[in-house]
Each structure stands twice: as C-alpha cells, then as structure tokens.
C-alpha positions in Angstrom: 0.0 0.0 0.0 1.3 3.4 -0.9 1.9 5.5 2.2 -0.1 8.7 2.6 1.8 11.8 1.8 2.3 14.7 4.3 -0.5 16.5 2.5 -2.8 13.5 2.9 -1.9 13.1 6.6 -2.8 16.8 7.2 -6.1 16.2 5.4 -6.8 13.3 7.7 -6.2 15.5 10.7 -8.5 18.1 9.3 -11.4 15.6 8.9 -10.7 14.0 12.3 -9.5 10.7 11.0 -6.8 10.2 13.7 -6.1 6.6 12.9 -5.2 7.5 9.3 -3.2 10.5 10.4 -1.2 8.5 13.0 -0.5 5.7 10.5 0.8 8.2 7.9 2.9 10.1 10.5 4.5 6.9 11.8 5.4 5.9 8.2 7.0 9.3 7.7 9.0 8.9 10.9 10.2 5.4 9.8 11.1 6.6 6.3 12.6 10.0 7.3 13.7 9.7 11.0 15.8 12.9 10.7 13.0 15.0 9.3 10.7 16.8 11.8 7.5 16.4 9.8 6.4 12.9 11.0 7.1 13.8 14.7 5.1 17.0 14.4 2.1 15.2 12.8 2.2 12.5 15.5 2.1 15.3 18.1 -0.8 17.1 16.4 -2.7 13.8 16.3 -2.1 13.4 20.1 -3.2 17.0 20.7 -6.4 16.5 18.6 -7.1 13.4 20.7 -7.0 15.5 23.8 -3.6 14.4 25.0 -1.4 17.5 25.2 1.0 16.0 27.6 1.7 13.2 25.1 1.8 15.7 22.2 4.5 18.0 23.7 7.5 15.6 23.6 6.6 14.5 20.1 6.5 18.1 18.9 9.7 18.8 20.9 11.3 16.0 18.9 10.3 17.7 15.7 11.8 21.0 16.9 15.0 19.3 17.8 15.3 18.1 14.2 15.1 21.6 12.8 12.9 24.4 14.2 10.0 25.5 12.0 7.7 28.3 12.9 4.6 26.2 12.6 6.0 23.6 14.9 7.1 26.1 17.5 3.8 27.9 17.5 1.9 24.7 18.1 4.3 23.7 20.8 3.7 27.0 22.5 -0.1 26.5 22.3 0.2 23.1 24.0 2.6 24.3 26.6 0.2 27.1 27.6 -2.5 24.5 28.0 -0.2 22.6 30.4 0.4 25.9 32.3 4.1 25.8 31.4 4.0 29.5 30.7 7.7 30.4 30.5 8.4 27.7 27.9 5.3 28.6 26.0 6.4 32.2 25.7 9.9 31.2 24.6 8.4 28.9 21.9 6.0 31.5 20.6 8.7 34.2 20.4 11.0 31.8 18.6 8.3 31.0 16.1 7.8 34.7 15.3 11.5 35.2 15.1 11.5 32.8 12.1 9.3 35.2 10.2 6.3 32.9 9.4 4.0 33.9 6.6 1.1 31.5 7.2 -1.9 33.0 9.1 -2.5 30.1 11.4 1.0 30.1 12.8 0.9 33.9 13.3 -2.4 33.8 15.0 -1.4 30.8 17.2 1.7 32.6 18.4 -0.2 35.7 19.0 -2.8 33.9 21.1 -0.1 32.4 23.3 1.4 35.9 23.9 -2.1 37.2 24.7 -2.5 34.4 27.3 0.8 35.6 28.9 -0.6 39.1 29.0 1.8 40.6 26.5 -0.9 42.3 24.5 1.3 44.9 22.8 3.4 42.1 21.3 0.3 40.4 19.8 -0.7 43.3 17.5 2.0 42.6 14.9 1.3 38.8 14.5 -2.5 39.3 14.6 -2.2 42.1 12.0 -0.1 39.8 9.7 -2.5 37.0 10.1 -5.4 39.2 9.0 -3.3 40.5 6.1 -2.7 36.9 5.0 -6.3 35.8 5.4 -8.6 38.9 5.5 -11.7 36.8 5.4 -10.9 34.8 8.5 -13.2 36.3 11.2 -11.5 34.6 14.1 -8.2 36.1 13.2 -9.8 39.5 12.7 -11.6 39.2 16.1 -8.2 38.5 17.8 -6.8 41.6 16.2 -9.8 43.7 17.2 -9.5 42.5 20.8 -5.7 43.2 20.9 -6.4 46.7 19.4 -8.9 47.5 22.1 -6.7 46.2 24.9 -3.8 48.4 23.7 -5.8 51.6 23.3 -6.2 51.5 19.5 -10.0 52.0 19.9 -10.8 53.1 16.4 -8.9 50.3 14.9 -10.7 47.9 17.1 -14.1 49.4 16.2 -13.3 49.1 12.5 -12.4 45.4 12.8 -15.5 44.6 14.9 -17.7 46.4 12.3 -16.0 44.4 9.5 -16.8 41.1 11.3 -20.5 42.1 11.8 -20.7 43.2 8.2 -19.6 39.7 7.1 -21.5 37.9 9.9 -24.4 40.0 11.2 -25.1 37.5 14.0 -21.6 37.4 15.4 -22.4 37.7 19.1 -18.8 38.0 20.3 -18.2 41.0 18.0 -21.5 42.6 19.0 -20.7 42.4 22.7 -17.1 43.5 22.3 -18.2 46.5 20.3 -20.8 47.4 22.9 -18.3 47.5 25.7 -15.6 49.2 23.7 -16.8 52.7 24.5 -19.8 54.5 26.0 -22.8 54.7 23.7 -24.9 57.8 23.1 -28.6 58.4 22.4 -27.8 59.4 18.8 -25.0 56.9 18.2 -25.5 53.3 19.3 -26.2 49.8 18.0 -29.5 49.1 19.8 -31.6 48.5 16.7 -29.0 46.3 15.1 -28.7 44.3 18.4 -32.4 43.8 18.6 -32.3 42.3 15.1 -29.4 40.1 16.0 -31.1 38.9 19.1 -34.2 37.9 17.1 -32.1 35.5 15.0 -29.7 34.3 17.6 -29.6 30.5 17.4 -26.2 29.3 18.5 -25.4 28.4 22.1 -24.3 31.4 24.1 -25.2 33.9 21.3 -28.4 35.2 23.0 -26.5 35.6 26.3 -23.8 37.8 24.7 -26.3 39.8 22.6 -28.6 40.5 25.6 -25.5 41.7 27.6 -24.6 44.0 24.7 -28.1 45.3 24.6 -28.2 45.8 28.3 -24.9 47.7 28.3 -26.0 50.0 25.5 -29.5 50.6 26.8 -28.1 51.5 30.2 -25.7 53.9 28.5 -28.6 55.8 26.8 -30.8 55.8 29.9 -33.2 53.0 29.0 -32.7 51.2 32.4 -35.9 49.2 32.5 -35.3 47.5 29.1 -31.7 47.0 30.0 -32.6 45.2 33.2 -35.1 43.0 31.3 -32.4 41.7 29.0 -30.0 41.1 31.9 -32.6 39.2 33.9 -33.4 37.0 30.9 -29.7 36.3 30.1 -28.7 35.7 33.7 -31.5 33.4 34.6 -30.7 31.3 31.5 -27.0 31.2 32.4 -27.6 30.2 36.0 -29.8 27.3 34.8 -27.1 26.3 32.3 -24.4 26.3 35.0 -26.5 24.5 37.6 -25.1 26.9 40.2 -26.0 26.7 43.8 -24.7 29.3 46.3 -23.9 26.4 48.7 -20.9 25.7 46.4 -19.3 29.0 47.3 -20.5 28.9 50.9 -18.5 25.7 51.4 -15.4 27.4 50.1 -15.8 30.4 52.5 -16.5 27.9 55.3 -13.3 26.0 54.6 -11.2 29.1 54.5 -12.6 30.4 57.8 -12.2 27.1 59.5 -8.6 26.7 58.4 -7.3 30.1 59.3 -9.4 30.8 62.4 -8.3 27.9 64.6 -7.2 25.3 62.1 -3.8 23.7 61.9 -1.4 25.6 59.8 2.2 24.7 58.9 4.9 26.8 60.6 7.3 28.8 58.5 8.6 32.3 57.8 7.5 32.6 54.2 9.5 34.0 51.2 10.9 37.5 52.0 10.6 38.9 48.4 9.1 42.4 48.7 8.2 42.8 44.9 4.5 41.7 44.8 1.6 44.0 45.3 -1.7 42.3 45.4 -4.8 44.2 44.4 -7.9 42.3 45.4 -11.6 42.6 46.0 -14.9 41.8 44.5 -14.7 42.3 40.8 -15.9 45.5 39.1 -15.1 47.6 42.3 -12.1 49.6 41.0 -9.3 47.0 41.0 -8.3 48.0 37.4 -8.3 51.7 38.4 -5.9 51.0 41.3 -3.8 48.8 39.1 -3.4 51.7 36.6 -2.6 54.2 39.4 0.1 52.0 40.9 1.5 51.0 37.5 1.9 54.7 36.6 4.6 54.8 39.3 8.1 54.4 37.8 8.9 51.5 40.2 5.9 49.4 39.4 4.5 47.4 36.5 1.3 45.4 36.1 1.5 41.7 35.6 -2.3 41.6 35.1 -4.7 39.1 36.6 -2.4 36.1 37.4 -3.6 32.6 38.3 -0.2 32.2 40.0 -1.4 32.1 43.7 -4.4 29.8 43.1 -2.3 27.4 41.0 0.6 27.5 43.5 -1.8 26.5 46.4 -3.5 23.9 44.3 -0.2 22.4 43.1 1.3 22.1 46.6 -1.9 21.0 48.2 -1.8 18.0 45.9 -5.5 17.3 45.8 -6.9 15.3 42.9 -9.9 17.4 42.2 -10.2 19.1 38.8 -11.2 22.5 40.3 -8.5 25.0 41.4 -10.3 26.1 44.5 -12.5 23.7 46.6 -12.9 22.8 50.3 -10.6 19.8 50.0 -7.8 21.8 48.5 -8.2 24.6 51.1 -8.0 22.1 53.9 -5.0 20.4 52.5 -3.2 23.7 51.9 -2.9 24.3 55.6 -0.1 21.7 55.8 2.1 23.3 53.2 5.2 25.3 54.2 4.4 29.0 53.6 7.8 29.5 52.0 7.0 26.8 49.5 3.8 28.6 48.5 5.6 31.9 48.2 8.4 30.4 46.0 5.8 28.6 43.8 3.9 31.8 43.3 7.0 33.8 42.4 8.1 31.0 40.0 4.7 31.1 38.2 4.5 34.9 38.2 8.0 35.2 36.8 6.8 34.5 33.2 4.4 37.4 33.3 6.4 40.1 34.9 7.0 43.6 33.3 10.6 44.4 32.7 12.6 47.3 34.1 10.8 47.8 37.4 11.4 46.2 40.8 7.8 45.8 41.9 4.8 44.2 40.2 1.1 44.0 40.6 -1.1 40.9 40.6 -4.6 42.2 40.3 -6.7 39.0 40.3 -9.7 40.1 42.3 -10.4 36.6 43.6 -7.1 36.6 45.5 -9.0 38.0 48.4 -9.8 34.3 49.1 -6.0 33.7 49.4 -5.1 36.6 51.7 -4.3 34.2 54.5 -1.9 32.3 52.3 -0.4 35.6 50.8 0.1 37.1 54.3 2.0 34.0 55.5 3.8 33.0 52.3 4.9 36.5 51.3 5.3 38.5 54.5 6.7 41.5 52.7 4.2 41.7 49.9 1.6 44.5 50.0 -2.1 43.9 49.8 -4.8 46.3 48.8 -8.5 45.4 48.9 -11.0 47.6 47.0 -14.2 48.3 48.8 -17.2 49.7 47.0 -20.8 50.5 48.0 -22.5 47.1 48.5 -25.4 47.8 46.1 -23.2 49.2 43.4 -21.0 46.2 43.8 -23.9 43.8 43.4 -25.2 45.7 40.4 -21.9 45.9 38.6 -21.3 42.2 39.1 -24.8 41.3 37.9 -24.5 43.3 34.7 -21.0 42.2 33.7 -20.5 39.1 31.6 -17.5 37.3 33.1 -15.9 34.4 31.4 -18.9 32.2 31.1 -17.3 29.0 32.6 -15.3 30.8 35.3 -15.6 29.1 38.7 -14.9 32.3 40.5 -17.9 34.3 39.3 -20.8 31.8 38.9 -22.7 33.6 41.7 -23.0 36.8 39.5 -26.0 35.6 37.5 -28.5 36.1 40.3 -29.0 39.2 42.4 -29.6 37.3 45.7 -26.6 35.0 45.1 -24.5 38.0 44.5 -25.7 39.6 47.7 -24.9 36.4 49.6 -21.5 36.3 48.1 -20.9 40.0 49.0 -21.8 39.2 52.6 -19.4 36.3 52.8 -16.7 38.5 51.2 -17.3 41.2 53.8 -17.1 38.6 56.6 -13.9 37.1 55.3 -12.3 40.6 55.0 -13.2 41.2 58.6 -11.4 37.9 59.5 -8.3 38.9 57.6 -8.2 42.2 59.3 -8.4 40.5 62.7 -5.8 37.9 61.9 -3.3 40.1 60.0 -3.8 43.7 61.3 -2.3 46.3 59.1 -1.5 43.9 56.3 -4.4 44.9 54.1 -5.3 48.4 53.0 -9.0 48.5 52.5 -9.4 51.2 50.0 -12.8 52.8 49.4 -13.6 53.4 45.7 -15.9 56.3 46.6 -13.2 57.7 48.9 -10.7 57.6 46.0 -13.1 59.4 43.7 -13.8 62.1 46.3 -10.2 62.6 47.3 -8.0 61.3 44.5 -4.7 62.8 45.7 -5.2 62.0 49.4 -6.2 58.4 48.8 -3.5 57.9 46.2 -0.9 59.1 48.7 -2.2 56.7 51.3 -2.1 53.9 48.7 1.4 54.6 47.7 2.5 54.8 51.3 0.9 51.4 52.1 2.8 49.9 49.2 6.1 51.3 50.3 6.3 53.7 47.4 7.3 57.3 47.3 5.0 60.0 45.9 4.9 60.5 42.2 2.5 62.8 40.5 2.2 60.5 37.5 -0.1 58.4 39.6 -2.7 61.1 39.4 -2.6 60.9 35.6 -3.3 57.2 35.4 -5.5 57.7 32.4 -2.4 58.6 30.4 -0.8 55.2 31.1 -0.2 53.5 27.8 0.0 50.0 29.0 -2.5 47.5 27.8 -5.8 46.8 29.7 -7.5 43.5 29.2 -10.5 43.9 31.5 -14.0 45.3 31.0 -12.8 48.5 32.7 -10.5 49.4 29.7 -12.7 52.3 28.5 -13.2 53.7 32.0 -9.5 53.8 33.1 -8.5 55.7 29.9 -10.6 58.6 31.3 -9.8 60.9 34.3 -11.3 59.8 37.6 -15.0 60.5 37.8 -18.1 59.7 39.8 -20.1 58.3 36.9 -20.3 54.8 38.3 -21.4 55.8 41.8 -25.0 55.1 42.7 -25.8 53.4 39.3 -27.8 50.7 41.1 -30.5 53.2 42.0 -31.9 53.1 38.5 -33.0 49.6 39.3 -33.7 50.1 43.0 -37.1 48.4 42.9 -35.7 45.2 41.3 -32.8 45.2 43.8 -34.9 45.9 46.9 -34.9 42.2 48.0 -31.1 42.2 47.9 -30.8 45.5 49.7 -33.2 44.5 52.5 -31.4 41.2 52.9 -28.0 43.0 53.3 -29.5 45.3 55.8 -30.7 42.3 57.7 -27.2 41.0 57.8 -25.9 44.2 59.3 -24.3 45.4 56.1 -25.2 49.1 55.7 -26.7 50.1 52.3 -27.7 53.6 51.3 -31.4 53.3 50.5 
C-alpha cells in the first residue's frame, strides 16, 4: 500500500481521522527519521485526541530536528494549556523570530502571547494573520481585541464592524463593540442588536447579545429594558451552569475554618518584597488602582495572574479538577508557607513587566487567598477595594464574566451576589483581625472624592514614594484586558457611583437582605 503523503496526513487530521493520520505520521518517521514532519504530525494527532502531555514531547522531537515556525507555535499552544507559561512564551517568540507567513502560525503565536498578558506584542502577528487571510473572522476578532486592549480603539471598532458586516449574527463582536466605549442616544447599536437577538440560534449567542443590549441601553438611559435583558440572560445562564450558592459557601466555610483555629504549617515565608496584590470583589475599582500603581516608575502590572491559586493547588496535591474547593483549602494548611511563596513567584516570573522592581497581581479573587499571601509573602503589600455594596452587586450582575469561570458563577443572580458579598465582607473582617495592618481596605468612593489624598495613602501602604504620574493614570499607555478598559482611559470621575439606584425596585430584596445581615446600604 502506498503511504499517505504529508498532505494527505494533514487532510486526515482536518477531517478528524486520527487513525489514518497517525499511521501516515509513523510511516513518515520510519522513512525519514531525521525529518521533523512525522514527529510533528504525531504530536498534532495526540493533541487533537485531547492528550497535550503526550503531544508535547513529540513536537519537541520535531523542533530538535530543525525548528520551524509552525511547529514552535503549536508547541507554544500546547505548553500554555499545560500551564508551562515560561516555555510557551519562549516557543511563541522563537516561532515569530523565524518570520512565518502563514496565518495560522501567526495567530497561534499571538494567542499564546495574549494568554501571557503581552498584548502589545500580539498586535503585529495578529495584523499579519489578518493581512494573510482577510476573510478569517476569528483572526480579525483576535486583532480587534488586541487593538482594544492596547488603546487602539478606532482600529478595534473598524475590525468589529467588519466582522459584523460579514457575519451579522456574530455575538462576540456585538458584545465587544458594545463595551468598547460609552454609547450615546444618537450613536448606538441598539436597533441592530435587537435584530441580531431575534435571529440568535447558537449556544451562548443570546447571552452575549442580551448583555450587549443591556450595556448600550443603560448607556442611553433605558434602564428598564436593560434590566429586562440582563434578567433573561442571567436566569438562563444560571440554569445552564447549575449553580447553587452552597458551592461558594462551602469554600468560604473551609477558609474560615482553616485560618481561624485550624492547623497551619509553621514557616517564615518568602521575603521577596516585589509583589503588590490588588484584590476585592470584581468591578469595584481593581483595574483603576492597578493603573494608578503601575503609573509609578517603580511598578509594573502583571495583570490578573492565576499564580497564587495554582501554587496553592499544586502544593496541596489534591486530585480534584477544580482549582479552589474545600478539599484543596483544607490540604493547603499543611504546606510550608515559604514553598507557596516560592511557587507563586516562579509562576509569576513568566508574566512580569521588565525594568521595574515591583509588580502588581490584580486577580480580584485573590481575596480568598489573603491568608496564604500574608503567611507565604510577608513583605508583599495587599490592597483590597471596597465599593458600596449595592453598586458592587449591580456591577457584578450586569457584567459578563468568562462564562465558565468558577470564580464568578454567583453573578447571574442578584440574591446569590448579595450572599457572596456578605461572605466576602465577613472574610475581609477575619483577615483584618488575623493580619492587622497587612491589608489596606481602599474605598472606591473615597478615592473618587479625594484622589490625591487616597493615592498618597495607597502609595505609602505599598512602600512607594510620591509620584504625580499616579494622578494621571488615564495617560498610562500599558494594555488593559479587563471590562474597565474604557473607563480607566478617562480621568477619575463619579459616573459609576449610585448606578444601582436606576434599578432600586428590582434590587430591593437584595438591599433589604443585606440590611438584615448588618451590612449598611444607602437606601
């Protein structure tokens, strides 16, 4: 039988015929053991079979036989899946250094750099991918997102519009365009979004389009209709996730039990003073504070790292597939704090900005890990954002987080979000009691009312000298990859304060419940 050619082997991969692809690749390896092609195709077959750990050494064997941009880019993609971030970054940059011309390789390398938070570096490969294949909407979407993250707002807008022109129902593009900037009564996409919603038929499309509609309707003062779309979208998403607040309550219970009377390993921790943790409920000003701090010449932002949750999970050694769960929390108490600190720093190292001695990790959910942070990194600084409880609940409810994120599943229901806020508030009180002075609880409203005074207090807490550039955070040119990108490119303002009041009637149950828990709300 005549062996399949490389072209035929690739065709087998494209149609999902892994048996034929593996057979062809093995034949290529046997006939040409010094050529990288067969090893690469074997690795791609393993990857397509859902075995990235098996695929990596095969593609590494291909790279050893002569590096090719395509092989390096695919290796980088698999390494990032295995959370081997440093190696992934090296492979992606090596791929781009070879000057690839094919769009898939360019896009793949760009996606790896995006996962590493190097959004500025993604613009060139994404642009080249679009130039090579202008009709590929996925490549254009990646370029649009990178353009938005890096402040190229008009370029991003143009790419999103091009996507929608080619695919009027593209829900990702509709949502991204809605949050790209503030809409106005005479300039918005509401009619087009209503049309797109009527024809939405793919899983998740109605969710994104309803969120886009809600955002634009709120922008133009149509709060009642905005709430209607949010309520519809969130109820459907909560059903799809099967979420029950008891899942998060069990996590809070485990944290409180461990740190308030549980058995904790002794140890001094890692003395590195570089990290600054900015934590809190999401959508409470964490990105604003990140921009203020990273405007200081001694500080750079590493973005929202998973380094601390993954370090704790790794060292706890629990078999569960979730990063944070009661079993992992209980097991983490027996881990040497210095080991957690070192593991965090090792994971963070691949994301750090260059040329500055301090870095920010602004993962909001790190408030769950303050006990570990305080013990594992005794010289790290911690800042927790506090915002009006009702504005916090509203801003969480109306924001579309990563739809499968375990951290934010509570946010699709107002009462679940109120319950989550109450447990967050209780946990912060515990951290203040256990680690007095370690956490600066910074009021978002206080920062808006007295920008300079609160900024001085923030810098002092972080061990930084005064620098007036921190007052001009909106001029910071660094990329922003959060939903707050548009807001933090404007000077500080009070626009977001009291926004919940437009939906006070719908939120009354949550407000009354918080009052009953002793959490003050401004009626």
